[in-house]
C-alpha positions in Angstrom: 0.2 -0.1 0.1 2.8 2.4 1.0 4.3 1.4 -2.4 1.3 2.4 -4.4 1.1 6.0 -2.3 4.5 6.6 -3.6 3.8 5.8 -6.8 0.9 7.9 -6.8 3.2 10.9 -5.5 5.6 10.6 -8.3 3.1 10.6 -11.2 1.2 13.7 -10.0 2.2 17.3 -10.9 2.6 19.0 -7.6 5.3 17.1 -5.4 5.1 19.3 -2.5 1.4 18.8 -2.2 1.6 15.4 -2.6 4.4 14.8 -0.4 2.4 16.2 2.7 -0.6 14.3 1.6 1.5 11.1 1.3 2.9 11.6 5.0 -0.4 12.1 6.1 -1.7 9.1 4.5 1.2 7.0 6.3 0.6 8.7 9.5 -3.1 7.8 9.3 -2.1 3.9 8.9 0.1 3.9 12.0 -1.5 2.7 15.0 -1.4 5.3 18.1 -0.5 3.0 20.9 -0.4 -0.7 19.8 -2.2 -2.7 22.4 0.9 -5.3 22.9 3.0 -2.5 24.0 0.8 -2.1 27.3 1.2 -5.8 28.3 3.5 -5.8 31.6 5.9 -8.6 30.2 7.7 -10.5 32.8 11.0 -12.2 32.3 11.0 -14.5 35.1 8.4 -17.6 34.6 7.8 -17.5 38.4 7.1 -14.1 38.8 4.6 -14.1 36.0 2.9 -17.5 37.2 2.6 -15.7 40.7 1.1 -12.8 39.0 -1.4 -14.8 36.8 -2.5 -16.5 39.9 -3.3 -13.1 42.0 -5.1 -11.6 39.2 -6.9 -14.9 37.7 -5.8 -14.1 34.6 -4.3 -16.6 31.9 -0.4 -16.8 31.7 0.9 -16.6 27.8 4.4 -18.5 27.6 6.9 -17.2 24.7 9.4 -19.4 24.0 12.1 -19.1 21.6 14.5 -21.9 20.8 17.3 -20.8 18.5 18.1 -24.1 16.5 20.0 -24.7 13.2 17.8 -24.6 10.0 18.9 -28.0 9.1 17.9 -29.7 12.8 15.3 -32.5 12.0 14.1 -32.5 15.4 10.1 -31.3 15.9 
């Protein structure tokens, strides 16, 4: 979408006005405050479990395992 907006800006006659319009369109597409940034992430599993139990809310566990590409394990 951004590429098509850039192409539109290049094809029109008034480059200064189009750049301003393009910047306004791009700004409108951006989320003001992404909801995931409001999540209070914990780096310690035990702290997360404790808070999850206290607040009676589910716990989401994000696990990242750095394995080589040719690793055949599941």
